[in-house]
TILO-353697 format. One record per residue (C-alpha): residue number from 0; residue in three letters; x, y, z. Coordinates in nm, 2 decimals, decimal comma. Layout:
N
> NUM|Ala|X|Y|Z
...
//
This chain:
371
> 0|Unk|9,30|14,74|12,25
> 1|Unk|9,68|14,63|12,20
> 2|Unk|9,71|14,25|11,99
> 3|Unk|9,93|13,98|12,09
> 4|Unk|10,04|13,78|11,86
> 5|Unk|10,30|13,44|12,04
> 6|Unk|10,50|13,22|11,81
> 7|Unk|10,14|13,17|11,63
> 8|Unk|10,14|12,82|11,39
> 9|Unk|9,82|12,71|11,21
> 10|Unk|9,90|12,37|11,04
> 11|Unk|9,62|12,18|10,82
> 12|Unk|9,57|11,83|10,74
> 13|Unk|9,73|11,78|10,38
> 14|Unk|9,41|11,72|10,10
> 15|Unk|9,60|11,42|9,92
> 16|Unk|9,58|11,18|10,16
> 17|Unk|9,88|11,03|10,07
> 18|Unk|10,11|11,28|10,16
> 19|Unk|10,11|11,26|10,51
> 20|Unk|10,29|11,61|10,56
> 21|Unk|10,11|11,84|10,70
> 22|Unk|10,07|12,21|10,55
> 23|Unk|10,08|12,53|10,75
> 24|Unk|9,90|12,81|10,68
> 25|Unk|10,15|13,01|10,90
> 26|Unk|10,46|12,96|11,12
> 27|Unk|10,56|13,06|11,45
> 28|Unk|10,44|13,47|11,41
> 29|Unk|10,48|13,65|11,67
> 30|Unk|10,42|14,04|11,62
> 31|Unk|10,26|14,24|11,87
> 32|Unk|10,01|14,50|11,75
> 33|Unk|10,00|14,85|11,91
> 34|Unk|9,69|14,94|12,02
> 35|Unk|9,45|15,20|11,76
> 36|Unk|9,65|15,10|11,43
> 37|Unk|9,61|15,02|11,12
> 38|Unk|9,83|14,69|10,99
> 39|Unk|9,75|14,59|10,70
> 40|Unk|9,84|14,17|10,61
> 41|Unk|10,00|14,20|10,25
> 42|Unk|10,12|13,90|10,04
> 43|Unk|10,00|13,71|9,79
> 44|Unk|9,75|13,43|9,73
> 45|Unk|9,72|13,16|9,93
> 46|Unk|10,03|13,31|10,23
> 47|Unk|9,83|13,26|10,54
> 48|Unk|9,72|13,63|10,62
> 49|Unk|9,27|13,53|10,59
> 50|Unk|9,42|13,27|10,82
> 51|Unk|9,58|13,49|11,06
> 52|Unk|9,26|13,67|11,06
> 53|Unk|9,10|13,38|11,11
> 54|Unk|9,30|13,30|11,43
> 55|Unk|9,32|13,64|11,51
> 56|Unk|8,90|13,65|11,47
> 57|Unk|8,88|13,22|11,67
> 58|Unk|8,66|13,16|11,33
> 59|Unk|9,02|12,86|11,37
> 60|Unk|9,22|12,74|11,72
> 61|Unk|9,60|12,75|11,62
> 62|Unk|9,83|12,48|11,63
> 63|Unk|10,05|12,63|11,86
> 64|Unk|10,13|12,95|11,98
> 65|Unk|9,89|13,19|12,13
> 66|Unk|9,63|13,51|12,10
> 67|Unk|9,58|13,81|12,34
> 68|Unk|9,36|14,04|12,35
> 69|Unk|9,59|14,36|12,57
> 70|Unk|9,71|14,08|12,85
> 71|Unk|9,46|13,84|12,79
> 72|Unk|9,49|13,48|12,64
> 73|Unk|9,17|13,47|12,40
> 74|Unk|9,32|13,19|12,22
> 75|Unk|9,09|12,91|12,38
> 76|Unk|8,86|13,20|12,34
> 77|Unk|8,43|13,19|12,15
> 78|Unk|8,49|13,42|11,86
> 79|Unk|8,10|13,61|11,97
> 80|Unk|8,30|13,68|12,33
> 81|Unk|8,63|13,83|12,19
> 82|Unk|8,50|14,18|12,10
> 83|Unk|8,60|14,14|11,75
> 84|Unk|8,37|14,32|11,44
> 85|Unk|8,48|14,14|11,09
> 86|Unk|8,42|14,27|10,75
> 87|Unk|8,47|14,03|10,45
> 88|Unk|8,51|14,08|10,04
> 89|Unk|8,13|13,96|9,97
> 90|Unk|7,94|14,23|10,22
> 91|Unk|7,72|13,95|10,39
> 92|Unk|7,43|14,16|10,41
> 93|Unk|7,09|14,08|10,50
> 94|Unk|6,88|14,09|10,11
> 95|Unk|6,57|14,09|10,26
> 96|Unk|6,61|14,36|10,56
> 97|Unk|6,63|14,78|10,52
> 98|Unk|7,06|14,91|10,58
> 99|Unk|6,92|14,99|10,91
> 100|Unk|6,78|14,68|10,99
> 101|Unk|7,20|14,47|10,89
> 102|Unk|7,39|14,75|11,14
> 103|Unk|7,11|14,67|11,39
> 104|Unk|7,13|14,32|11,36
> 105|Unk|7,45|14,27|11,58
> 106|Unk|7,23|14,47|11,87
> 107|Unk|6,98|14,27|11,90
> 108|Unk|7,19|13,93|11,96
> 109|Unk|7,32|14,16|12,35
> 110|Unk|7,17|13,90|12,61
> 111|Unk|7,12|13,98|12,94
> 112|Unk|7,29|14,33|13,14
> 113|Unk|7,48|14,39|12,79
> 114|Unk|7,07|14,43|12,62
> 115|Unk|6,95|14,71|12,50
> 116|Unk|6,67|14,92|12,47
> 117|Unk|6,59|15,01|12,11
> 118|Unk|6,61|15,39|12,20
> 119|Unk|6,96|15,31|12,21
> 120|Unk|7,03|15,03|11,93
> 121|Unk|6,87|15,32|11,72
> 122|Unk|7,11|15,57|11,86
> 123|Unk|7,40|15,34|11,77
> 124|Unk|7,26|15,26|11,40
> 125|Unk|7,28|15,63|11,35
> 126|Unk|7,60|15,70|11,49
> 127|Unk|7,75|15,46|11,26
> 128|Unk|7,59|15,52|10,97
> 129|Unk|7,61|15,91|10,97
> 130|Unk|8,02|15,76|11,08
> 131|Unk|8,05|15,58|10,67
> 132|Unk|7,83|15,84|10,58
> 133|Unk|7,48|15,65|10,46
> 134|Unk|7,29|15,75|10,73
> 135|Unk|7,04|15,88|10,44
> 136|Unk|7,01|15,57|10,28
> 137|Unk|6,88|15,39|10,59
> 138|Unk|6,56|15,27|10,47
> 139|Unk|6,71|15,12|10,11
> 140|Unk|6,76|14,75|10,04
> 141|Unk|7,13|14,56|9,98
> 142|Unk|6,99|14,56|9,60
> 143|Unk|6,90|14,92|9,57
> 144|Unk|7,24|14,99|9,67
> 145|Unk|7,56|15,07|9,48
> 146|Unk|7,94|14,81|9,54
> 147|Unk|8,04|15,10|9,81
> 148|Unk|7,78|15,16|9,99
> 149|Unk|7,69|14,78|10,07
> 150|Unk|8,07|14,78|10,16
> 151|Unk|8,00|15,07|10,39
> 152|Unk|7,71|14,88|10,53
> 153|Unk|7,97|14,56|10,65
> 154|Unk|8,16|14,77|10,81
> 155|Unk|7,86|15,05|10,94
> 156|Unk|7,76|14,63|11,06
> 157|Unk|8,11|14,59|11,18
> 158|Unk|8,13|14,92|11,43
> 159|Unk|7,82|14,95|11,58
> 160|Unk|7,91|14,76|11,83
> 161|Unk|8,20|14,86|11,96
> 162|Unk|8,42|14,63|11,89
> 163|Unk|8,82|14,60|12,04
> 164|Unk|8,98|14,51|11,75
> 165|Unk|8,82|14,55|11,33
> 166|Unk|8,93|14,30|11,09
> 167|Unk|8,85|14,39|10,74
> 168|Unk|8,89|14,03|10,46
> 169|Unk|8,99|14,22|10,17
> 170|Unk|8,68|14,37|10,18
> 171|Unk|8,79|14,67|9,87
> 172|Unk|8,85|14,30|9,66
> 173|Unk|8,49|14,34|9,46
> 174|Unk|8,51|14,72|9,38
> 175|Unk|8,62|14,89|9,06
> 176|Unk|8,91|15,06|9,11
> 177|Unk|8,79|15,41|9,11
> 178|Unk|8,54|15,29|9,39
> 179|Unk|8,83|15,12|9,58
> 180|Unk|9,02|15,41|9,60
> 181|Unk|8,74|15,66|9,76
> 182|Unk|8,64|15,32|10,03
> 183|Unk|9,03|15,32|10,09
> 184|Unk|8,97|15,66|10,18
> 185|Unk|8,69|15,61|10,38
> 186|Unk|8,85|15,30|10,55
> 187|Unk|9,16|15,50|10,71
> 188|Unk|8,90|15,77|10,82
> 189|Unk|8,70|15,60|11,03
> 190|Unk|8,95|15,46|11,22
> 191|Unk|9,17|15,71|11,29
> 192|Unk|8,81|15,89|11,42
> 193|Unk|8,69|15,57|11,63
> 194|Unk|9,02|15,49|11,67
> 195|Unk|8,99|15,17|11,71
> 196|Unk|9,27|14,87|11,62
> 197|Unk|9,20|14,72|11,26
> 198|Unk|9,43|14,53|11,10
> 199|Unk|9,33|14,46|10,71
> 200|Unk|9,40|14,18|10,46
> 201|Unk|9,50|14,27|10,16
> 202|Unk|9,74|14,15|9,83
> 203|Unk|9,73|14,45|9,70
> 204|Unk|10,09|14,63|9,78
> 205|Unk|9,88|15,00|9,67
> 206|Unk|9,63|14,96|9,92
> 207|Unk|9,82|14,82|10,26
> 208|Unk|10,14|15,10|10,19
> 209|Unk|9,86|15,42|10,12
> 210|Unk|9,66|15,31|10,43
> 211|Unk|9,85|15,08|10,65
> 212|Unk|10,08|15,20|10,98
> 213|Unk|10,25|14,91|10,98
> 214|Unk|10,25|14,68|10,73
> 215|Unk|10,30|14,24|10,76
> 216|Unk|10,51|14,07|10,43
> 217|Unk|10,42|13,74|10,44
> 218|Unk|10,53|13,46|10,20
> 219|Unk|10,40|13,05|10,25
> 220|Unk|10,29|13,08|10,62
> 221|Unk|10,61|13,30|10,70
> 222|Unk|10,68|13,66|10,82
> 223|Unk|10,92|13,82|10,64
> 224|Unk|10,93|14,18|10,72
> 225|Unk|10,71|14,45|10,97
> 226|Unk|10,76|14,80|10,98
> 227|Unk|10,60|15,07|10,78
> 228|Unk|10,48|15,08|10,42
> 229|Unk|10,77|15,33|10,33
> 230|Unk|11,03|15,15|10,52
> 231|Unk|10,96|14,86|10,38
> 232|Unk|10,97|14,97|10,03
> 233|Unk|11,34|15,20|10,06
> 234|Unk|11,45|14,89|10,29
> 235|Unk|11,34|14,55|10,14
> 236|Unk|11,50|14,27|10,34
> 237|Unk|11,49|14,06|10,08
> 238|Unk|11,44|13,95|9,72
> 239|Unk|11,08|13,87|9,79
> 240|Unk|10,93|14,16|9,96
> 241|Unk|11,16|14,43|9,70
> 242|Unk|10,97|14,25|9,40
> 243|Unk|10,64|14,24|9,58
> 244|Unk|10,62|14,57|9,67
> 245|Unk|10,64|14,89|9,40
> 246|Unk|10,45|14,97|9,13
> 247|Unk|10,57|14,95|8,84
> 248|Unk|10,82|14,68|9,01
> 249|Unk|11,19|14,67|9,06
> 250|Unk|11,36|14,61|8,76
> 251|Unk|11,63|14,31|8,87
> 252|Unk|11,93|14,24|8,69
> 253|Unk|12,14|13,94|8,77
> 254|Unk|12,50|14,08|8,82
> 255|Unk|12,80|14,05|9,01
> 256|Unk|13,03|14,23|9,25
> 257|Unk|13,39|14,24|9,08
> 258|Unk|13,70|14,44|9,19
> 259|Unk|13,47|14,61|9,46
> 260|Unk|13,23|14,75|9,15
> 261|Unk|12,89|14,61|9,15
> 262|Unk|12,84|14,52|8,73
> 263|Unk|12,56|14,46|8,51
> 264|Unk|12,69|14,31|8,18
> 265|Unk|13,06|14,45|8,18
> 266|Unk|12,94|14,80|8,30
> 267|Unk|13,06|14,89|8,63
> 268|Unk|12,72|15,10|8,78
> 269|Unk|12,89|15,10|9,15
> 270|Unk|13,07|15,11|9,40
> 271|Unk|13,13|14,84|9,65
> 272|Unk|13,40|14,90|9,81
> 273|Unk|13,30|14,63|10,10
> 274|Unk|13,13|14,34|9,88
> 275|Unk|13,42|14,06|9,85
> 276|Unk|13,37|13,89|9,47
> 277|Unk|13,06|13,72|9,41
> 278|Unk|12,77|13,70|9,17
> 279|Unk|12,43|13,83|9,31
> 280|Unk|12,15|14,01|9,14
> 281|Unk|12,10|14,39|9,15
> 282|Unk|11,72|14,58|9,21
> 283|Unk|11,72|14,88|9,08
> 284|Unk|11,34|15,05|9,14
> 285|Unk|11,18|15,23|8,88
> 286|Unk|11,27|15,60|9,04
> 287|Unk|11,66|15,48|9,06
> 288|Unk|11,77|15,58|8,70
> 289|Unk|11,93|15,92|8,57
> 290|Unk|11,95|15,96|8,25
> 291|Unk|12,32|16,09|8,13
> 292|Unk|12,46|16,09|7,86
> 293|Unk|12,78|15,97|7,95
> 294|Unk|12,60|15,69|8,20
> 295|Unk|12,77|15,37|8,26
> 296|Unk|12,48|15,20|8,19
> 297|Unk|12,35|15,13|7,91
> 298|Unk|11,97|15,05|7,78
> 299|Unk|11,76|14,93|7,46
> 300|Unk|11,53|15,18|7,40
> 301|Unk|11,18|15,02|7,31
> 302|Unk|10,99|15,36|7,42
> 303|Unk|10,80|15,62|7,60
> 304|Unk|10,54|15,64|7,84
> 305|Unk|10,47|16,00|7,85
> 306|Unk|10,25|16,05|8,18
> 307|Unk|10,23|16,40|8,25
> 308|Unk|10,44|16,52|8,57
> 309|Unk|10,65|16,20|8,48
> 310|Unk|10,79|16,02|8,18
> 311|Unk|10,81|15,63|8,19
> 312|Unk|11,16|15,52|7,93
> 313|Unk|11,09|15,13|7,87
> 314|Unk|11,41|14,93|7,76
> 315|Unk|11,53|14,62|7,78
> 316|Unk|11,89|14,44|7,87
> 317|Unk|12,02|14,09|7,85
> 318|Unk|12,08|14,07|8,23
> 319|Unk|11,70|14,19|8,30
> 320|Unk|11,53|13,94|8,44
> 321|Unk|11,15|14,20|8,40
> 322|Unk|11,03|14,16|8,02
> 323|Unk|11,10|14,53|8,05
> 324|Unk|11,29|14,78|8,21
> 325|Unk|11,11|15,06|8,36
> 326|Unk|11,23|15,40|8,44
> 327|Unk|11,06|15,65|8,57
> 328|Unk|11,19|16,03|8,53
> 329|Unk|11,12|16,41|8,49
> 330|Unk|10,89|16,50|8,25
> 331|Unk|11,06|16,77|8,12
> 332|Unk|11,39|16,52|8,05
> 333|Unk|11,48|16,55|7,70
> 334|Unk|11,48|16,16|7,52
> 335|Unk|11,45|16,12|7,22
> 336|Unk|11,24|15,82|7,11
> 337|Unk|11,42|15,78|6,78
> 338|Unk|11,73|15,67|6,94
> 339|Unk|11,79|15,29|6,97
> 340|Unk|12,02|15,31|7,31
> 341|Unk|11,95|15,49|7,61
> 342|Unk|12,22|15,60|7,88
> 343|Unk|12,20|15,59|8,26
> 344|Unk|12,36|15,67|8,61
> 345|Unk|12,18|15,47|8,92
> 346|Unk|12,10|15,60|9,28
> 347|Unk|12,29|15,46|9,53
> 348|Unk|12,00|15,42|9,72
> 349|Unk|11,77|15,31|9,53
> 350|Unk|11,98|15,04|9,43
> 351|Unk|11,99|14,68|9,64
> 352|Unk|12,17|14,36|9,66
> 353|Unk|12,09|14,10|9,68
> 354|Unk|12,25|13,70|9,72
> 355|Unk|12,15|13,47|9,42
> 356|Unk|12,12|13,18|9,58
> 357|Unk|11,89|13,31|9,94
> 358|Unk|11,74|13,63|9,82
> 359|Unk|11,86|13,83|10,14
> 360|Unk|12,02|14,17|10,09
> 361|Unk|12,40|14,28|10,09
> 362|Unk|12,38|14,60|10,26
> 363|Unk|12,66|14,83|10,10
> 364|Unk|12,83|15,15|10,04
> 365|Unk|12,67|15,38|10,31
> 366|Unk|12,31|15,21|10,28
> 367|Unk|12,21|15,08|10,66
> 368|Unk|11,95|14,84|10,81
> 369|Unk|11,60|15,10|10,84
> 370|Unk|11,46|15,02|11,22
//
């Protein structure tokens, strides 16, 4: 089932009654989610991603705009009639019911022609439980399960009614690091097997990038960029997107373009023949540094972090906005910890320029916008 958002807008009254201006939670969001894809809504807290999910589910009504499931306008349709499955951060399981009873609960609410026999319900519950690999836990109560197992029950309950669209609102936030990794892999596996259109809300960029077919990066209710995760990482449209994606984060310097060269401090690091003289932000991904004794960029060495397959060189520079500059290089690179300074050249495709006022991307050299 494809989902189409057409100029979707949601405004709320300001909690401060002295301020008459409304709060815009989602601002003119237009996007078509292809059938069978997993889309990650990504952004910091308060960016509008959960509100967007609520608008799609019907828990909130749009101030303006439309929501379509396929070619059907569902903007005014009740949540229970939209055919969505919802999974929340807090699991929302019934503590007095067994796993089997929790999964079966949505099926027991079917009325009229949709009403199912006990036998059919049992078959559907077992199928859903096997899909999320909890069929051996059917007689347990929620308090007898781990956090990861409880989340699987919640996913099975959402899937058992075979929804047209599966909506996941920060479903991994309550899990520890290892369980988060396991469960996000399970979500991806389940989505591929069921082929149900899935919308996944998270503030964790690593989470979104690892399982999504498409990511939507939001801030203050506004969509800043939509694309395949790797494309958005490699081709950020502005400084906010560049900073939000990436672990370790991108290193941002105050620089300038002068005489067709990009300068960081007094160091000319790259050519920019087609760019006029101006102050700019220079963003360099951690993997964009090339150690070179004769390199153009000199940084003050603070330390090394050896991670086995690679080494992180930790350094500083007076023009850098980050507290520390993190450069990821091969573990075979020989850096003497006692050195005071370390020199690098930088990779053009891992170096980005941004307008000093708007933060918008400035393309230079061979860089082209990825479609």
